[in-house]
One Martini backbone bead per residue (centre of mass of N, CA, C, O) as a GRO file, in nm:
protein
  109
    1MET     BB    1   5.614   2.210   1.726
    2ASN     BB    2   5.301   2.331   1.763
    3PRO     BB    3   5.085   2.493   1.607
    4LYS     BB    4   4.870   2.731   1.635
    5LYS     BB    5   4.517   2.740   1.701
    6TYR     BB    6   4.207   2.863   1.557
    7TRP     BB    7   3.856   2.937   1.625
    8VAL     BB    8   3.550   2.964   1.456
    9TYR     BB    9   3.216   2.978   1.592
   10ILE     BB   10   2.886   2.819   1.610
   11VAL     BB   11   2.621   2.855   1.829
   12GLY     BB   12   2.306   2.703   1.929
   13SER     BB   13   1.975   2.681   1.969
   14LEU     BB   14   1.668   2.527   1.956
   15THR     BB   15   1.539   2.822   1.867
   16GLY     BB   16   1.793   2.971   1.681
   17THR     BB   17   2.005   3.095   1.831
   18LEU     BB   18   2.310   3.282   1.779
   19TYR     BB   19   2.669   3.226   1.836
   20ILE     BB   20   2.979   3.404   1.804
   21GLY     BB   21   3.322   3.276   1.816
   22MET     BB   22   3.651   3.257   1.971
   23THR     BB   23   3.945   3.028   1.982
   24ASN     BB   24   4.225   2.811   2.108
   25ASN     BB   25   3.994   2.591   2.236
   26ILE     BB   26   3.740   2.408   2.133
   27ASP     BB   27   3.684   2.195   2.345
   28ARG     BB   28   3.666   2.378   2.593
   29ARG     BB   29   3.453   2.582   2.490
   30ILE     BB   30   3.220   2.383   2.436
   31ALA     BB   31   3.211   2.273   2.722
   32GLU     BB   32   3.130   2.548   2.844
   33HIS     BB   33   2.867   2.574   2.701
   34LYS     BB   34   2.743   2.302   2.799
   35SER     BB   35   2.789   2.382   3.120
   36ARG     BB   36   2.733   2.682   3.175
   37GLU     BB   37   2.975   2.872   3.304
   38PHE     BB   38   2.903   3.149   3.155
   39GLU     BB   39   2.813   3.450   3.138
   40GLY     BB   40   2.564   3.548   2.894
   41PHE     BB   41   2.430   3.510   2.592
   42ALA     BB   42   2.463   3.197   2.559
   43LEU     BB   43   2.325   3.136   2.830
   44LYS     BB   44   2.058   3.297   2.803
   45TYR     BB   45   2.000   3.132   2.506
   46HIS     BB   46   2.113   2.834   2.491
   47CYS     BB   47   2.409   2.818   2.350
   48ASP     BB   48   2.518   2.457   2.291
   49ARG     BB   49   2.536   2.411   1.969
   50LEU     BB   50   2.744   2.292   1.734
   51VAL     BB   51   2.722   2.416   1.380
   52TYR     BB   52   3.012   2.570   1.347
   53TYR     BB   53   3.354   2.562   1.197
   54GLU     BB   54   3.690   2.712   1.197
   55SER     BB   55   4.032   2.712   1.104
   56PHE     BB   56   4.344   2.871   1.221
   57ASP     BB   57   4.688   2.989   1.222
   58ASP     BB   58   4.584   3.289   1.254
   59VAL     BB   59   4.455   3.517   1.467
   60GLN     BB   60   4.372   3.752   1.273
   61ASN     BB   61   4.195   3.575   1.083
   62ALA     BB   62   3.994   3.494   1.304
   63ILE     BB   63   3.901   3.777   1.385
   64ASP     BB   64   3.804   3.862   1.105
   65ARG     BB   65   3.594   3.634   1.070
   66GLU     BB   66   3.421   3.696   1.319
   67LYS     BB   67   3.341   3.979   1.226
   68GLN     BB   68   3.213   3.905   0.965
   69LEU     BB   69   2.989   3.711   1.073
   70LYS     BB   70   2.863   3.927   1.267
   71GLY     BB   71   2.788   4.122   1.010
   72TRP     BB   72   2.579   3.934   0.921
   73ILE     BB   73   2.307   3.818   0.823
   74ARG     BB   74   2.120   3.559   0.906
   75ALA     BB   75   2.094   3.418   0.628
   76LYS     BB   76   2.407   3.396   0.587
   77LYS     BB   77   2.461   3.224   0.834
   78ILE     BB   78   2.283   2.984   0.756
   79ALA     BB   79   2.427   2.925   0.484
   80VAL     BB   80   2.703   2.848   0.612
   81ILE     BB   81   2.603   2.620   0.786
   82THR     BB   82   2.456   2.447   0.557
   83SER     BB   83   2.713   2.391   0.386
   84ILE     BB   84   2.816   2.176   0.634
   85ASN     BB   85   2.512   2.164   0.803
   86PRO     BB   86   2.210   2.087   0.692
   87THR     BB   87   2.070   1.976   0.981
   88GLY     BB   88   2.194   2.114   1.249
   89GLN     BB   89   2.381   1.961   1.403
   90ASP     BB   90   2.571   1.856   1.670
   91LEU     BB   91   2.913   1.841   1.628
   92ALA     BB   92   2.962   1.783   1.964
   93GLU     BB   93   2.791   1.550   2.082
   94LYS     BB   94   3.051   1.319   2.094
   95TRP     BB   95   3.238   1.463   2.254
   96GLY     BB   96   3.413   1.245   2.480
   97ALA     BB   97   3.335   0.984   2.384
   98PRO     BB   98   3.352   0.672   2.349
   99MET     BB   99   3.553   0.464   2.144
  100ALA     BB  100   3.538   0.266   1.850
  101PHE     BB  101   3.709  -0.008   1.690
  102ALA     BB  102   3.583  -0.122   1.443
  103ALA     BB  103   3.423  -0.404   1.595
  104GLU     BB  104   3.435  -0.263   1.860
  105PRO     BB  105   3.275  -0.217   2.135
  106ILE     BB  106   3.117  -0.017   2.349
  107LYS     BB  107   3.188   0.056   2.674
  108ASP     BB  108   3.088   0.074   2.969
  109ARG     BB  109   3.153   0.274   3.263
   0.00000   0.00000   0.00000
């Protein structure tokens, strides 16, 4: 049996707006942000770039961390993001892309 995992994540827009959320399926949730499937703040402000995430084994710990991050001032949120992602790149930019192994080239689909 695989233990359940939970993620707290921050997605941002190119203009710097941040959205903090929690999920039990990070791949699906980020794909939803990128495809702009759901109405709400993240869609309205084009927050679709994954800039930060943490994983948890316990749902309550994830909920508590999400609330903690949401309560922080913007400067503190930026500091936690840059602690693991100094350039602010989209950490999920290549999720779902074809992978190459060793010296094997990536083949076009």
